[in-house]
Every structure is written in C-alpha cells, then in structure tokens.
C-alpha positions as CSV (number, residue, x, y, z in Angstrom):
1,X,8.6,-0.2,0.3
2,X,6.4,2.9,0.8
3,X,3.7,2.9,3.4
4,X,1.1,5.6,3.7
5,X,-0.8,6.2,7.0
6,X,-2.8,9.0,8.5
7,X,-1.8,10.6,11.8
8,X,-3.5,13.3,13.9
9,X,-1.8,16.6,13.6
10,X,-2.9,18.1,16.9
11,X,-1.9,21.7,16.3
12,X,-4.6,21.9,13.6
13,X,-6.9,19.2,14.9
14,X,-6.6,17.5,11.5
15,X,-5.2,14.3,10.1
16,X,-2.2,14.3,7.9
17,X,-0.8,11.6,5.7
18,X,2.7,10.2,6.3
19,X,4.7,8.8,3.4
20,X,7.1,6.3,5.0
21,X,9.9,4.5,3.2
22,X,10.9,1.2,4.7
23,X,14.2,-0.5,3.6
24,X,14.1,-3.6,1.4
25,X,13.7,-6.7,3.5
26,X,12.3,-4.7,6.5
27,X,9.6,-7.3,7.2
28,X,12.1,-10.2,7.1
29,X,14.6,-9.0,9.7
30,X,14.8,-7.6,13.2
31,X,17.3,-4.9,12.2
32,X,16.9,-1.3,13.4
33,X,17.4,1.8,11.3
34,X,18.2,5.5,11.5
35,X,15.3,7.9,10.5
36,X,15.1,11.1,8.6
37,X,12.0,13.2,8.7
38,X,11.0,15.3,5.7
39,X,8.5,18.1,5.2
40,X,6.2,18.0,2.1
41,X,6.4,14.2,2.2
42,X,4.0,13.8,-0.7
43,X,6.8,15.2,-3.0
44,X,9.5,12.7,-2.0
45,X,8.7,9.3,-3.7
46,X,6.0,9.4,-6.4
47,X,5.4,11.7,-9.3
48,X,1.7,10.8,-9.0
49,X,1.6,12.2,-5.4
50,X,3.7,15.2,-6.0
51,X,2.0,18.6,-6.1
52,X,3.5,19.6,-9.5
53,X,3.8,16.1,-11.0
54,X,7.5,15.6,-10.2
55,X,8.9,14.1,-7.1
56,X,12.4,14.1,-5.6
57,X,12.9,10.6,-6.9
58,X,13.8,9.4,-3.4
59,X,12.6,5.9,-3.9
60,X,15.0,5.3,-6.8
61,X,17.9,6.9,-4.8
62,X,17.3,4.8,-1.7
63,X,16.9,1.6,-3.7
64,X,20.5,1.9,-4.8
65,X,22.1,3.8,-1.9
66,X,24.3,1.9,0.4
67,X,22.9,2.9,3.8
68,X,19.4,1.4,4.6
69,X,17.2,3.8,6.6
70,X,13.7,4.8,7.3
71,X,12.3,8.1,5.7
72,X,9.2,9.7,7.2
73,X,7.6,12.3,4.9
74,X,5.0,14.5,6.4
75,X,2.3,15.7,3.9
76,X,1.6,19.4,4.3
77,X,-1.8,21.2,4.5
78,X,-3.3,21.9,1.1
79,X,-5.8,24.4,2.3
80,X,-5.2,28.0,1.3
81,X,-1.9,29.4,2.7
82,X,-1.8,27.0,5.7
83,X,1.4,25.4,4.4
84,X,3.1,28.7,4.8
85,X,1.6,29.3,8.2
86,X,2.4,25.8,9.6
87,X,5.9,25.8,8.0
88,X,7.0,29.2,9.4
89,X,8.3,29.2,12.9
90,X,8.0,33.0,13.4
91,X,5.6,35.9,13.1
92,X,6.8,37.7,10.0
93,X,5.8,41.2,8.8
94,X,6.9,42.2,5.3
95,X,9.7,40.7,3.2
96,X,9.5,38.0,0.5
97,X,6.9,36.0,2.4
98,X,4.6,38.9,3.3
99,X,2.8,38.8,6.6
100,X,2.6,35.4,8.2
101,X,1.6,34.5,11.8
102,X,3.6,31.3,11.8
103,X,2.8,28.3,13.8
104,X,5.9,26.4,12.8
105,X,7.2,26.2,16.4
106,X,4.0,24.2,17.3
107,X,4.6,22.0,14.2
108,X,8.1,21.1,15.4
109,X,6.9,20.6,18.9
110,X,4.3,18.1,17.6
111,X,7.0,16.3,15.6
112,X,9.3,15.9,18.6
113,X,6.6,15.2,21.3
114,X,4.0,13.2,19.2
115,X,5.2,12.0,15.8
116,X,8.6,10.8,16.7
117,X,7.4,8.7,19.6
118,X,4.9,7.0,17.4
119,X,7.5,6.2,14.8
120,X,10.0,4.9,17.4
121,X,7.3,2.8,19.0
122,X,5.8,1.3,15.9
123,X,8.8,0.9,13.7
124,X,12.3,-0.6,14.3
125,X,14.3,2.6,14.7
126,X,17.4,3.9,16.4
127,X,15.7,6.7,18.4
128,X,18.8,8.6,19.6
129,X,19.7,11.9,18.1
130,X,22.8,10.7,16.2
131,X,20.5,8.5,14.1
132,X,17.8,11.2,13.6
133,X,17.8,13.8,10.8
134,X,15.4,16.3,9.3
135,X,15.1,17.8,5.9
136,X,13.0,19.8,3.4
137,X,13.0,22.5,0.7
138,X,11.8,26.1,0.6
139,X,9.6,26.6,3.7
140,X,10.5,23.0,4.6
141,X,14.1,24.0,4.4
142,X,13.5,26.8,6.8
143,X,11.7,24.4,9.2
144,X,14.6,22.0,9.0
145,X,17.1,24.7,9.9
146,X,14.9,25.9,12.8
147,X,14.3,22.3,13.9
148,X,18.0,21.2,14.0
149,X,18.8,24.4,16.0
150,X,15.8,24.6,18.4
151,X,15.5,20.8,18.9
152,X,19.2,19.9,18.6
153,X,18.7,17.3,21.3
154,X,16.5,15.4,18.9
155,X,17.9,16.1,15.4
156,X,21.7,15.8,14.7
157,X,21.4,16.4,10.9
158,X,19.5,18.8,8.6
159,X,19.1,19.1,4.8
160,X,18.0,22.7,4.2
161,X,17.5,22.9,0.5
162,X,16.6,26.3,-1.1
163,X,15.4,27.4,2.3
164,X,13.1,30.4,2.7
165,X,15.3,32.0,5.3
166,X,15.6,35.6,4.0
167,X,12.6,37.0,5.8
168,X,13.7,35.8,9.2
169,X,17.4,36.2,9.5
170,X,17.4,38.1,12.8
171,X,15.2,35.4,14.4
172,X,17.4,32.6,13.1
173,X,20.5,34.4,14.4
174,X,19.1,34.6,17.8
175,X,18.2,30.9,17.8
176,X,21.7,30.0,16.8
177,X,23.2,32.2,19.5
178,X,20.9,31.1,22.3
179,X,20.4,27.3,21.8
180,X,22.6,24.6,23.0
181,X,24.2,23.0,19.9
182,X,26.2,19.8,19.9
183,X,29.4,19.9,17.8
184,X,28.5,16.7,16.0
185,X,25.6,18.5,14.3
186,X,25.7,18.6,10.5
187,X,23.8,21.1,8.4
188,X,23.5,21.2,4.6
189,X,22.5,24.6,3.1
190,X,21.9,25.2,-0.6
191,X,20.3,27.5,-3.2
192,X,20.1,27.5,-7.0
193,X,21.2,30.3,-9.3
194,X,17.9,30.2,-11.4
195,X,15.4,30.2,-8.6
196,X,13.7,33.5,-9.6
197,X,11.8,34.1,-12.8
198,X,13.2,37.5,-14.0
199,X,16.8,38.3,-14.6
200,X,17.0,41.5,-12.4
201,X,15.1,39.7,-9.6
202,X,17.3,36.7,-10.1
203,X,20.5,38.7,-9.7
204,X,19.2,40.5,-6.6
205,X,17.8,37.3,-5.1
206,X,21.0,35.3,-5.9
207,X,23.1,37.9,-4.1
208,X,20.8,38.0,-1.0
209,X,20.3,34.2,-0.8
210,X,24.0,33.5,-1.1
211,X,24.8,36.1,1.5
212,X,22.2,34.8,3.9
213,X,23.1,31.1,3.6
214,X,26.7,32.0,4.0
215,X,26.0,34.1,7.1
216,X,24.0,31.2,8.7
217,X,26.8,28.8,7.9
218,X,29.4,31.1,9.5
219,X,27.2,31.6,12.6
220,X,26.7,27.9,13.0
221,X,30.4,27.2,12.5
222,X,31.2,29.7,15.3
223,X,29.1,27.4,17.5
224,X,31.1,24.4,16.4
225,X,28.5,23.0,13.9
226,X,29.7,21.3,10.8
227,X,28.1,22.9,7.7
228,X,28.2,22.5,3.9
229,X,27.1,25.3,1.7
230,X,26.2,24.5,-1.9
231,X,25.3,26.8,-4.8
232,X,23.6,24.7,-7.5
233,X,24.5,26.3,-10.8
234,X,21.4,26.6,-12.9
235,X,19.3,25.2,-10.0
236,X,15.6,26.2,-10.1
237,X,13.1,26.3,-7.2
238,X,11.6,22.9,-8.1
239,X,11.6,19.2,-7.3
240,X,13.5,18.3,-10.5
241,X,16.6,20.2,-9.4
242,X,16.3,19.3,-5.7
243,X,16.4,15.7,-6.8
244,X,19.9,16.3,-8.2
245,X,21.0,17.4,-4.7
246,X,19.7,14.3,-2.9
247,X,22.9,12.1,-3.3
248,X,25.1,15.0,-2.2
249,X,23.2,15.9,1.0
250,X,22.5,12.3,2.0
251,X,26.2,11.3,1.6
252,X,27.3,14.4,3.5
253,X,24.8,14.0,6.4
254,X,25.0,10.2,6.8
255,X,28.3,9.0,5.3
256,X,30.6,12.0,6.0
257,X,31.5,12.4,2.3
C-alpha cells in the first residue's frame, strides 16, 4: 500500500509530499517494521509520478521481497535548481556540478530532527539505528552517503547509487575521518559504465567515478565500515537501470547477502 501525505519542510518553509510504502497487511496487525528513507521519493513506486515517466519499480520489488518494511520517499523540490541546492551538503565551486551553495546539511538535520520523529510516532516502526536506512541516486546518492556518515547514530545503512560525489571528495574524506562510525554500518556504492552521453566524456567520467567510489569505500573500510562497490556494466544515469540494482542493494543492506 502506498500512502501520500504532505509534511512541512522547514528549511524552505514549504510543504513536500511523502510517498510511503506500508507492507501488505499493515492495517490488520500490530507488527513493527524497519524503515528506509529515500530521496526523490516520487521516482520510487509509480511511473505516473516519476519525473521522466519511469520509476524504480519499488512497489513490484517490495511486493515479492521476503522482508516487510516501511519505505519513506521524500519528494524533492521541482523549482529551478533547488533540488541541487537542497541535495548538496556543501558549498561547491567549480567541477561537474558548477557553483552550488548547498543546504543539504539542513535537509539531513530536518530528516533526523523532524521527519523521522513524525514517522516513528505515527507509524509502527523500529526506531533504532540498526533498523533505519537511507538511500538515493545521483544527488540523492551523495546525500545518502553524507547522511550515513554525518548521522551515523541515526542511519546504519545507505544505498548510494550513481552518487554525485566527484565534486566534493575532499569534504567527504574529512567527514569520514572526523565522524564517529559504528562498525556495523553498511554502505552500497555504485556507478554505471554508460552514464555519460559522449564516448570521450564517458571514458574520462568512468575512470574518475570508479576511482572516487573506490577511494570512498577504502576510506570507509579503514574506519571499519562494511562496503560494497558495484560497477553496473552498461548502466546509464536513469531510473530504468537503477531499478535493476534494487534487489542487490536491498539484499546486501538488509539480508547480508
């Protein structure tokens, strides 16, 4: 069952829509469930809601997956470049993303201090960190990586799919080195080999993205974090190919497969 509801996103003083998956039979039992929070929540379940007409197919996956859980998808801003601003935790000058005065740190603070308490209060969740994950793609992947590092006391798992990390590697390295990280943390990092549009750009990008994801994984591993690094052969920067990764990262994060 998918439930939609609006919530106040206080950093912007605006309402945002939540796309919430509740397990089959949720209303008929008193059972509690783990929760995973996703960015770009409108792209998770329904092709009709998805920005480019193709979702991650999460509803079909969860309907046949063996572990019942709650998924909370947070719809992004659709105004101008505000998604980039709200999904970037740093101030960035130059690089692939250009110049961004990111407010992503405030977005994560809101998720931890305001959104999660609402979900834990109004739904039957397991609220402790071991039962709480975070995930997203592109800028949402960057935010998920930042979130599991910076708010490791809240999130124990992160799916960082095709993450936009290349413009902020020094900042992420400092986060990993300075934050307290629990050794039971799991982080999935991935990229696709066809994410750029032109061959030369594709080759250059592939090399840099592979190097950066591997460097992040190695740095996390040095802090005792369990990581999985996946290169999706032929993978493009789109929901259709991210959908193919859903079983892999969900099994890894939640079933230790």
